[in-house]
Wavefront OBJ file of the C-alpha trace (Angstrom):
o trace
v 0.481 -56.336 -10.013
v 3.864 -55.802 -8.469
v 4.736 -52.972 -10.828
v 1.340 -51.389 -10.204
v 1.877 -51.395 -6.472
v 5.285 -49.685 -6.697
v 3.904 -46.952 -8.946
v 1.011 -46.168 -6.598
v 3.315 -46.035 -3.606
v 5.613 -43.652 -5.452
v 2.769 -41.254 -6.270
v 1.583 -41.237 -2.673
v 5.045 -40.292 -1.423
v 5.269 -37.367 -3.840
v 1.845 -36.057 -2.847
v 2.690 -36.267 0.834
v 5.934 -34.368 0.343
v 4.121 -31.727 -1.690
v 1.514 -31.241 1.017
v 4.153 -30.883 3.698
v 6.016 -28.279 1.680
v 2.832 -26.417 0.833
v 1.447 -26.383 4.348
v 4.706 -25.409 6.065
v 2.885 -25.487 9.392
v 5.998 -26.000 11.502
v 8.422 -23.252 10.521
v 11.227 -24.905 12.485
v 11.544 -27.621 9.810
v 13.622 -25.027 7.923
v 16.234 -24.877 10.692
v 19.724 -26.094 9.853
v 22.993 -26.271 11.792
v 24.575 -28.398 9.006
v 25.567 -31.181 11.409
v 23.700 -33.616 9.150
v 26.084 -32.761 6.298
v 23.446 -31.302 3.934
v 22.143 -27.854 2.969
v 18.531 -29.068 2.874
v 16.043 -27.507 3.048
v 18.056 -24.415 1.980
v 19.126 -23.935 -1.659
v 22.533 -23.044 -3.136
v 21.875 -20.514 -5.938
v 25.282 -18.963 -6.636
v 25.760 -17.892 -10.256
v 29.516 -17.266 -10.191
v 32.439 -19.623 -9.543
v 32.188 -19.336 -5.760
v 29.712 -21.552 -3.883
v 28.402 -22.206 -0.396
v 29.883 -25.454 0.854
v 29.682 -27.389 4.125
v 32.990 -27.344 5.991
v 34.173 -29.311 9.011
v 36.616 -28.030 11.610
v 38.774 -31.105 10.995
v 38.988 -30.631 7.199
v 39.129 -26.954 6.231
v 38.527 -25.849 2.640
v 41.370 -23.351 3.126
v 43.941 -24.775 5.586
v 45.882 -21.482 5.634
v 42.742 -19.620 6.710
v 40.883 -22.053 8.955
v 37.658 -20.992 10.613
v 37.449 -20.660 14.405
v 35.373 -23.169 16.377
v 31.629 -22.500 15.927
v 29.289 -22.070 18.888
v 28.099 -25.673 18.656
v 29.012 -28.768 16.680
v 31.824 -29.060 14.156
v 30.205 -28.242 10.798
v 29.033 -24.976 9.243
v 28.542 -23.376 5.824
v 31.430 -21.494 4.192
v 32.042 -19.680 0.898
v 34.253 -21.916 -1.245
v 36.411 -19.832 -3.629
v 38.190 -22.803 -5.181
v 41.931 -23.175 -5.541
v 42.209 -19.860 -7.416
v 40.543 -17.913 -4.546
v 38.205 -16.279 -7.074
v 36.020 -13.295 -6.229
v 32.285 -13.742 -6.454
v 28.925 -13.661 -4.744
v 27.664 -16.796 -3.001
v 23.849 -16.998 -2.735
v 21.896 -19.156 -0.274
v 18.088 -19.153 -0.273
v 15.587 -20.588 2.194
v 12.517 -22.556 1.117
v 9.297 -20.571 0.747
v 7.482 -20.118 4.050
v 4.509 -18.195 5.438
v 3.587 -16.594 8.740
v 1.836 -19.396 10.687
v -1.900 -19.137 11.313
v -2.639 -17.407 14.597
v 0.681 -15.548 14.644
v 1.690 -12.146 13.323
v 5.452 -12.710 13.026
v 8.375 -15.144 12.970
v 11.812 -14.706 14.507
v 15.054 -15.684 12.786
v 18.669 -15.772 13.951
v 22.004 -17.140 12.788
v 25.693 -17.103 13.667
v 28.430 -15.885 11.327
v 32.161 -15.412 10.850
v 33.611 -12.809 8.463
v 37.284 -12.123 7.910
v 38.846 -9.731 5.394
v 42.339 -8.524 4.582
v 40.949 -5.094 3.732
v 38.466 -3.724 6.284
v 34.833 -3.861 5.125
v 35.708 -5.428 1.767
v 34.340 -8.919 2.369
v 30.667 -8.712 3.306
v 27.548 -10.683 4.233
v 23.994 -9.452 3.583
v 20.628 -10.970 4.501
v 17.492 -10.126 2.504
v 13.813 -10.946 3.036
v 11.789 -11.576 -0.126
v 8.027 -10.960 0.128
v 6.245 -12.349 -2.917
v 9.510 -12.041 -4.850
v 10.402 -8.469 -3.783
v 13.631 -8.465 -1.780
v 14.456 -5.993 1.004
v 17.654 -5.710 3.057
v 17.562 -6.963 6.665
v 21.260 -7.101 7.589
v 24.504 -5.678 6.202
v 27.408 -7.049 8.262
v 30.392 -5.356 6.614
v 31.408 -3.689 9.899
v 32.530 -7.098 11.204
v 34.833 -7.571 8.204
v 38.332 -7.322 9.661
v 41.617 -9.217 9.281
v 41.834 -9.761 13.053
v 38.372 -11.258 13.374
v 38.828 -14.818 14.630
v 35.536 -15.371 16.441
v 32.006 -16.395 15.559
v 29.266 -13.894 16.347
v 25.563 -14.256 17.011
v 23.273 -12.132 14.860
v 20.520 -9.988 16.258
v 17.159 -11.719 16.178
v 15.160 -10.587 13.146
v 11.411 -10.087 13.522
v 9.741 -11.084 10.239
v 6.256 -9.635 9.779
v 3.876 -10.067 6.844
v 0.304 -11.055 6.144
v -0.366 -14.782 6.223
v -0.912 -14.983 2.463
v 2.583 -13.692 1.578
v 5.194 -16.083 0.210
v 8.430 -15.398 2.088
v 12.053 -16.434 1.597
v 15.342 -15.426 3.220
v 18.429 -14.919 1.047
v 22.077 -14.684 2.114
v 24.491 -12.845 -0.219
v 28.176 -13.309 0.638
v 30.761 -11.112 -1.120
v 34.138 -12.772 -0.640
v 37.390 -11.141 -1.764
v 40.427 -12.739 -3.371
v 42.953 -12.329 -0.558
v 44.151 -15.330 1.419
v 42.667 -13.866 4.609
v 39.141 -13.370 3.205
v 36.372 -15.678 4.454
v 32.611 -15.817 5.063
v 30.834 -18.573 7.007
v 27.378 -19.010 8.582
v 25.830 -21.524 10.978
v 22.806 -22.178 13.211
v 20.068 -20.920 10.868
v 17.060 -20.975 13.176
v 13.441 -19.948 12.694
v 11.785 -19.273 16.043
v 8.001 -19.059 16.556
v 7.101 -15.587 17.793
v 5.568 -16.976 21.009
v 8.930 -18.496 21.982
v 10.831 -16.186 24.288
v 14.361 -17.562 24.204
v 16.719 -17.011 21.273
v 19.248 -19.818 21.610
v 18.766 -22.974 19.515
v 18.872 -25.289 22.545
v 16.246 -23.367 24.513
v 14.016 -23.172 21.461
v 13.771 -26.971 21.430
v 13.013 -27.283 25.132
v 10.465 -24.476 25.125
v 8.496 -25.945 22.259
v 8.600 -29.347 23.984
v 7.145 -27.803 27.159
v 4.388 -26.134 25.186
v 3.499 -29.442 23.531
v 3.395 -31.443 26.744
v 1.485 -28.928 28.868
v -1.993 -28.482 27.438
v -3.854 -27.263 30.537
v -6.632 -24.881 29.590
v -6.738 -23.313 33.054
v -3.478 -21.474 32.457
v -4.799 -20.000 29.250
v -8.095 -18.896 30.788
v -6.402 -17.125 33.692
v -4.139 -15.289 31.323
v -7.021 -13.992 29.259
v -8.992 -12.789 32.268
v -6.019 -10.798 33.449
v -5.545 -9.198 30.087
v -9.201 -8.281 29.553
v -9.611 -6.601 32.952
v -7.003 -3.861 32.431
v -8.162 -3.257 28.888
v -11.711 -2.389 29.935
v -10.627 -0.277 32.922
v -8.828 2.454 30.964
v -11.791 2.713 28.617
v -14.098 3.848 31.413
v -11.596 6.200 33.034
v -12.616 9.870 32.745
v -9.871 10.751 30.306
v -12.290 12.151 27.724
v -14.001 14.606 30.100
v -10.957 16.743 31.048
v -9.812 16.783 27.464
v -12.983 18.330 26.046
v -13.679 20.754 28.916
v -10.488 22.861 28.726
v -10.609 22.892 24.967
v -14.017 24.532 24.667
v -13.645 26.998 27.550
v -10.537 28.920 26.451
v -11.476 28.951 22.798
v -14.870 30.623 23.087
v -14.255 33.108 25.927
v -11.070 34.880 24.782
v -12.169 35.156 21.166
v -15.394 37.033 21.871
v -13.938 39.408 24.473
v -11.323 41.187 22.319
v -13.708 41.455 19.367
v -16.470 43.333 21.177
v -14.311 45.550 23.412
v -12.548 47.683 20.770
v -15.679 48.336 18.698
v -18.148 49.523 21.323
v -16.062 51.399 23.919
v -13.437 54.118 23.567
v -10.863 51.738 24.994
v -9.809 51.226 21.387
v -7.628 54.298 21.698
v -5.142 52.706 24.131
v -5.219 49.594 21.963
v -3.990 51.479 18.914
v -1.534 53.589 20.903
v 1.210 50.873 21.052
v 1.438 50.953 17.258
v 4.389 53.242 16.465
v 2.772 55.034 13.488
v -0.596 55.878 14.992
v 0.497 57.509 18.298
v 0.673 61.122 17.037
v -2.538 60.807 15.007
v -4.539 59.430 17.908
v -3.924 62.411 20.232
v -5.378 65.017 17.854
v -8.036 62.980 16.087
v -10.476 61.866 18.835
v -11.554 65.422 19.784
v -12.755 66.443 16.303
v -15.277 63.675 15.401
v -16.425 60.315 16.599
v -16.480 59.001 13.047
v -12.725 59.627 12.674
v -12.103 57.526 15.738
v -13.970 54.701 14.076
v -11.832 55.023 10.963
v -8.630 54.996 12.966
v -9.600 51.672 14.538
v -10.208 50.172 11.108
v -6.758 51.162 9.882
v -4.799 48.927 12.262
v -6.981 45.998 11.225
v -5.770 46.397 7.660
v -2.146 46.696 8.700
v -2.285 43.632 10.947
v -3.603 41.504 8.054
v -0.771 42.613 5.778
v 1.982 40.378 7.231
v -0.161 37.279 6.678
v -0.650 38.048 2.991
v 3.100 38.193 2.357
v 3.774 34.503 3.182
v 7.496 34.405 2.386
v 7.553 30.613 2.514
v 5.572 30.235 -0.704
v 7.886 32.487 -2.658
v 10.993 30.557 -1.599
v 9.514 27.128 -2.385
v 8.552 27.761 -5.998
v 12.024 28.326 -7.508
v 13.459 25.161 -5.882
v 11.992 22.871 -8.559
v 14.719 22.581 -11.162
v 14.656 20.995 -14.587
v 16.802 18.124 -13.272
v 14.268 17.402 -10.502
v 11.371 17.430 -12.935
v 13.088 14.882 -15.177
v 14.590 12.756 -12.380
v 12.313 9.798 -11.514
v 11.920 8.435 -8.000
v 12.982 5.023 -9.302
v 14.601 4.214 -12.638
v 12.204 2.221 -14.843
v 9.878 2.197 -11.784
v 12.194 -0.333 -10.153
v 12.213 0.128 -6.359
v 15.744 -1.310 -6.223
v 17.113 1.578 -8.310
v 16.221 4.853 -6.511
v 17.352 8.201 -7.936
v 18.716 11.452 -6.500
v 19.391 14.898 -7.967
v 22.996 15.780 -7.118
v 23.847 19.346 -8.113
v 22.317 19.621 -11.596
v 22.149 15.969 -12.705
v 20.057 12.915 -11.945
v 21.826 9.783 -10.670
v 20.268 6.371 -10.008
v 21.889 3.695 -7.829
v 21.201 -0.036 -7.879
v 20.806 -0.810 -4.163
v 19.056 -4.199 -4.444
v 20.578 -7.668 -4.329
v 20.952 -7.954 -8.106
v 24.534 -8.503 -9.211
v 25.062 -7.734 -12.905
v 27.802 -7.844 -15.481
v 28.722 -4.608 -17.219
v 26.667 -5.222 -20.373
v 23.425 -5.968 -18.493
v 23.946 -2.892 -16.293
v 24.555 -0.722 -19.368
v 21.373 -2.002 -21.030
v 19.299 -1.304 -17.909
v 20.493 2.318 -17.755
v 19.775 2.863 -21.452
v 16.311 1.349 -20.986
v 15.558 4.299 -18.685
v 17.059 6.893 -21.100
v 20.230 7.098 -19.017
v 23.765 5.709 -19.293
v 26.276 4.219 -16.910
v 28.058 6.912 -14.902
v 30.922 8.733 -16.657
v 33.061 10.573 -14.079
v 34.627 13.304 -16.198
v 35.833 15.751 -13.530
v 37.245 15.605 -10.022
v 34.304 17.712 -8.809
v 31.815 15.106 -10.016
v 33.947 12.332 -8.530
v 33.834 14.030 -5.119
v 30.052 14.535 -5.366
v 29.371 10.865 -6.095
v 31.849 9.571 -3.510
v 30.459 11.803 -0.751
v 26.845 11.033 -1.670
v 27.340 7.263 -1.407
v 29.189 7.519 1.893
v 26.604 9.867 3.433
v 23.437 8.078 2.251
v 22.512 5.113 4.434
v 20.226 3.634 1.757
v 23.144 3.074 -0.623
v 25.347 0.071 0.254
v 29.098 0.736 0.314
v 30.035 -1.916 -2.202
v 31.184 -2.345 -5.840
v 29.459 -0.462 -8.699
v 29.933 -0.617 -12.445
v 30.470 2.770 -14.118
v 30.674 3.618 -17.830
v 34.431 3.181 -18.312
v 35.474 0.520 -20.831
v 38.663 -0.296 -22.672
v 38.235 0.567 -26.342
v 36.725 -2.204 -28.451
v 37.494 -0.295 -31.644
v 41.257 -0.726 -31.392
v 41.935 2.781 -30.031
v 44.198 1.390 -27.273
v 42.728 3.578 -24.538
v 40.166 3.743 -21.739
v 37.033 5.638 -22.715
v 33.537 6.476 -21.512
v 31.203 4.164 -23.439
v 28.106 6.322 -22.986
v 27.288 8.447 -26.029
v 29.057 7.925 -29.343
v 31.639 8.901 -30.323
v 33.136 7.488 -27.124
v 35.447 9.976 -25.414
v 38.777 9.035 -23.770
v 39.258 9.561 -20.031
v 40.106 13.209 -19.340
v 40.135 12.548 -15.589
v 40.864 9.324 -13.690
v 41.173 8.102 -10.107
v 42.589 4.584 -10.389
v 43.614 2.625 -7.306
v 47.248 1.578 -6.928
v 48.421 -0.871 -9.636
v 45.219 -0.263 -11.613
v 44.180 -0.689 -14.345
v 45.873 -4.041 -14.848
v 43.694 -5.506 -17.589
v 44.254 -3.099 -20.479
v 42.359 -5.173 -23.016
v 39.100 -4.807 -24.882
v 37.253 -7.181 -22.554
v 37.750 -5.033 -19.447
v 35.461 -2.450 -17.837
v 35.637 -0.057 -14.872
v 34.011 -0.261 -11.456
v 34.315 1.836 -8.298
v 34.913 0.350 -4.854
v 33.173 2.115 -1.953
v 33.523 -0.580 0.697
v 37.228 -0.667 1.552
v 39.457 1.660 3.550
v 42.401 0.744 1.331
v 40.568 2.020 -1.764
v 39.451 5.446 -0.563
v 39.125 8.585 -2.646
v 42.604 9.958 -1.921
v 44.444 6.742 -2.806
v 42.158 6.015 -5.779
v 39.164 3.692 -5.892
v 38.632 2.909 -9.597
v 39.393 -0.695 -10.541
v 39.045 -2.714 -13.732
v 37.642 -6.209 -14.210
v 36.271 -8.380 -16.982
v 33.091 -6.845 -18.391
v 31.469 -10.279 -18.151
v 32.131 -10.578 -14.394
v 29.019 -10.907 -12.223
v 28.725 -9.559 -8.705
v 28.461 -5.788 -9.218
v 25.808 -3.152 -8.679
v 25.728 -0.091 -10.976
v 25.223 3.688 -11.156
v 23.288 5.411 -13.964
v 23.252 9.127 -14.833
v 21.156 11.453 -16.970
v 22.664 12.867 -20.155
v 20.717 16.131 -20.546
l 1 2 3 4 5 6 7 8 9 10 11 12 13 14 15 16 17 18 19 20 21 22 23 24 25 26 27 28 29 30 31 32 33 34 35 36 37 38 39 40 41 42 43 44 45 46 47 48 49 50 51 52 53 54 55 56 57 58 59 60 61 62 63 64 65 66 67 68 69 70 71 72 73 74 75 76 77 78 79 80 81 82 83 84 85 86 87 88 89 90 91 92 93 94 95 96 97 98 99 100 101 102 103 104 105 106 107 108 109 110 111 112 113 114 115 116 117 118 119 120 121 122 123 124 125 126 127 128 129 130 131 132 133 134 135 136 137 138 139 140 141 142 143 144 145 146 147 148 149 150 151 152 153 154 155 156 157 158 159 160 161 162 163 164 165 166 167 168 169 170 171 172 173 174 175 176 177 178 179 180 181 182 183 184 185 186 187 188 189 190 191 192 193 194 195 196 197 198 199 200 201 202 203 204 205 206 207 208 209 210 211 212 213 214 215 216 217 218 219 220 221 222 223 224 225 226 227 228 229 230 231 232 233 234 235 236 237 238 239 240 241 242 243 244 245 246 247 248 249 250 251 252 253 254 255 256 257 258 259 260 261 262 263 264 265 266 267 268 269 270 271 272 273 274 275 276 277 278 279 280 281 282 283 284 285 286 287 288 289 290 291 292 293 294 295 296 297 298 299 300 301 302 303 304 305 306 307 308 309 310 311 312 313 314 315 316 317 318 319 320 321 322 323 324 325 326 327 328 329 330 331 332 333 334 335 336 337 338 339 340 341 342 343 344 345 346 347 348 349 350 351 352 353 354 355 356 357 358 359 360 361 362 363 364 365 366 367 368 369 370 371 372 373 374 375 376 377 378 379 380 381 382 383 384 385 386 387 388 389 390 391 392 393 394 395 396 397 398 399 400 401 402 403 404 405 406 407 408 409 410 411 412 413 414 415 416 417 418 419 420 421 422 423 424 425 426 427 428 429 430 431 432 433 434 435 436 437 438 439 440 441 442 443 444 445 446 447 448 449 450 451 452 453 454 455 456 457 458 459 460 461 462 463 464 465 466 467 468 469 470 471 472 473 474 475 476 477
C-alpha cells in the first residue's frame, strides 16, 4: 500500500506540472532576473564550447574583464568562454508561450551588457520564433565597444500573434576571443500588454493593484466613454460632402467640351493653337463646310497618338535578364536564405539564426544548384562587400565562402566549388591571415568589424568544422 501511494502521488505531480506548462496562463512565470541562481524556466541550447552561465558580481568568470554592476541584484547571465576564451555562439531559449486569451500582444524587455575589443565584432541578437519560424527582433552590435562599461535597458518589444501560435524567444550571443570581449543579459521580463509601466518593480505592483481592485463600476464607466465617441463620428456628415463634389465636377466638364466643338464653329479657334493646323485653317473654312468637319477630326487622331506610344512599357521589357529569371526569391524556398541579382549573377545570403560549419553550408548551396561564393576578382569582392553593407536585411557578421585549403595535397588555398578546384587568383586576407594553412581549414569573410574592413583585408580562415557562421551561395551559370 505504501508503494502504491507514492506512485499515485508522483503521477499527480507530473500531470499538474504538465497542465501548468500547457496552459501558460500567467506569462510572467517566464520572468527571470537570475537572483535565484537558476536559468529556469529558460533553456541553455548552445552547440559550441561557449555557454550561458550565471555569474555573480562577487565571483566573476573572467576576473580581468569583470562586468559592471547590473541595474538590480548581484547575479546575471553571461557568456562563458572557458579558460581558452574560445569563440562561439551561446544560445538561450525561452519556454513555449502563447498570447493570453483576451489580449492581442505581450511586451518583453531585458537589460544587457556588451563589450568588444573590435567595434561591432561581439554581438547579441534576439529572435522571435512563431511555430518554429524565427524572425529577428533585435541586433545590438552597435553597442559593442571596448569602452562600454555600463548596462543598458532594451527597448520594449511588442510581440503580436494569433492566440493559437506557439511562441519562443531566442538569444544568440556571438562572443569574440579577445580578453575584452563579453556578453551578458539580465532582467528578462514578460509584461502583459495591459500593463503600462516597463520596469520590473512597477510591473509587480501594477499587477497586484489589478488583482486587488475588482470594482465593476470602473470598467463600466470606461466602456461608456469609449462607445460614445465611436458612434458620434459614424453619424457625422462626412459621407455627404465627399460624394457631392465628386459627382458634380465629373459630369459637367466632360459633357461641355464634347458637344461644343462638334456643333458650333468654335472648333476653329480650338484647333488654331496647334502649330501645324494654323495655316490650313485660314484657307479651308471658306471652301466647304465638310472640310471644316474633317479638320476637326484630324486633331483628334493626333491627340490620341502620344497615348499609344507608352514609353514605359518599352523600357520595362528588356530589364528581365537571364540571371533574374534563374535567381529564386529564396534558395530552396527557405525564407532565411533570400537571393539578389548583383550585376549578372545570383547570390543568396543566409540571414537567419542558423550557424553552420563549412561542410553543411556547402551542402545547402549545392542542394539549390549553387555553390559557396568564390571571390575570383577584386570587382566581385567590391560588389559583395558593398551589397552586404548597404542592405539592411543582411546582418553584418561572419559568412563562410568557398575557399578551402587543398585536401588533395596541393599545398595551396583553392575555391572548392566546381572540380577541378582552382587556386586563388585573387585574395583579400586580413592581417596575419591565413594562419591555419592545413587541410582542415576553410575561409570566411568578416563584415562586422571596423578592424577587418575591405581595405585592410577581411578574409579569415578557421577550422571547417567550426560552428557559428552564416554563408553566401552563388550561381555558376
